[in-house]
C-alpha positions, 0 to 999 in steps of 0.5 A: 454937238449933234444929239443923237435924237436929232440926227437927219435920219431920225428927223427923216423917219418922223415923216412917217406919222404924217404920211401914215396918217394921210394914207389912213385918212384916205382909205376911211375917206373912201368909205364915206365917199362911197356912203355918198356915191352908192345908194344904200343897197350898194353900200350894203354890198360894199361893206359886205365885200370888205367884211368878206375880204377881211375875214379871208385875210385872217386865214389866208396864210394859215398862220404864216403871216403871224409867224413872219411878223414875229420872226422877220425882225429877229431874222434881221437882227441875226442877219438871216436875210433869206429866212424872211424872204422864204417866209414871205413867199410862203405866205403869198403862196398859201394865200393864192392857194386858199383863195382858189379852194375858196373859188371852187366853193363858189363854183358849188354855190357854197355861200355865206347867207346873204351873198351873191357868187359875184360878190363873194368872188370880188371879196376873195380877190380883195382878201388876197390882195390885202394879204399880199400887201400885208406880207410885202410891207412886213419887210419894211417895218421889220427893218425899222424903215417906218418912212418906207412902210408909210410911203408904201401905204400911201402909194396904195391909198391914193391909187385905190382912192382914186381908182375905185371912187372913179369906178363907183362915180361912173358905174354905181357899182360897189363890186367894180370898185372893190375889184379894181381896188384889189388889182391895184393893190396886188400890183403894188404888193408884187412890186414892193416884194420885188424890191425887197428881193432886190435890196438883198439881190435874191432872184423871185424865182429861186425864193419861191421855189425855195418856199415851196421846198420848205413847206414841209419844214414849216412848224405847222402846229404854231402857225395853226395855233397862230391862225386860230388865234387870229380867227378868234381875235377877228371874231372878237372884233367883227362878229357883230358885223356878220350878226348884223349882215345876218339879222338886219335887213339891207337898210338896217345892215347899211346903217350899222356898216356907216356907224361901224366906220368908227370901229374901222378907223380905230382899227386902222389907227391901232394897225398904224401904230401897231406897225412901228410898236410890234417890230419895237416890242419884238426887237426889245424882247430879242435884245433885253427880254420880257420885262423891257418888252412889257415896259414898252407895251404898257406905257404906249397902251396907257398913253393912247388909252388916256389920249383917246378918253380925252378926245372922245367927247369933241369927237362925238359932237363932231360926228353927230354933226357931220352925220346930221349935215352930210349923211341925213339918210344914215340917221339911224347911225347916229345913236350908236356912235357913243358906244362905238367911240368907247369901243374905238378907244379900247381897240386902239390902246390894245397892245397886249395881244401883240405883247403875248404873240412876241413872247410866245404865249400864243397857246395861252392867248388862244384860250384867253380869246376862246374864253372871252368869245365864249362869255361874250357871246353867252352874255349877249345872247342872255341880254338880247334874248336871241331866241325871241322872234322880234327883229333885232335892232341896231343897238342890240347888235352892237352890245355884242361889239361892246361885250367882246371887246371889253372881255378881250382887252381885260384878259389879254392886259391881266395875262401880259402883266402875269407874263412880264417876268418871262 
């Protein structure tokens, strides 16, 4: 008698773990390769472009992408195929529109401090591509087809790694490497979304026209609340990078960005795990309610927190040796690794935000994140005495990341505990 847990389809789905890990590893390896191939100034540009891209990605769909992630698994349970596809098309249209509006700002020389028009333009293009890729892959995650999701990520990782690294090797240009990465991602995203449409026999033009007509029916209050949650959440995770880009010199920002690879890996790892956990939580919430969904969230969070804590020390020893051996010009980054590893463990194990969003508590989450951001910033400003004229150090910037992460984790975990009874 064959056990259900050992059925061929389930065994086949287990391949998603190594495939997703491989794709994540390639994307992180690409950053390390860029740090070797590019000079310090160019690597700072590359890091700045990635920061612009990820910032745009948080606001590019005005909250619709967060709604899509929450609604599509439920739509599929209820056999409402068209709703998810229309919402995905709306996300793509809004992201493109926001990108075009931002280009107008570039034309009028409205630029963040320390950036050029070319770098900002490439960063925006990269941000649109990331937004479209996230939207295109929500379908496979929502269906629980994690193997297909892993293959989609692996295809992108291989293509982006090969072509962007080749561009950096031959030209030494960070901007060209980012542009090629963006174009590859856009092409794959369009292909994946077209496959999703073909799978249910819907025409692309018809879906996009329907998406435009239904924009007025979007619950914009909820969408914009979700966007604000994402913006504040992004600030909690990335405010220190913007401070580093503004208050450190080019070399200091390059060193900080190199150490920040640890946090990039942690956020990628969390995203990989959450790609499966989020739809699972949404299905458990739709089928069994808040208490069961909270139980799943608690078990996953605690398991990853324990594993992360156990592996932190050997990881530190490996990273410290690796920087000294292969990246001596980024030696100043070594002192940041212990603190960044502690932050990374908290970030990887944080699924409380996902639970609160699925439970429909986005307004409460927004208030919690605003409070965490406010108290974290105020505490950091007092700690580093921001008003002093002395140059800021790498350590002082890193304290901001620690305070914001700890505040966000504690408040979201406590709110989830209180909400578990629905």
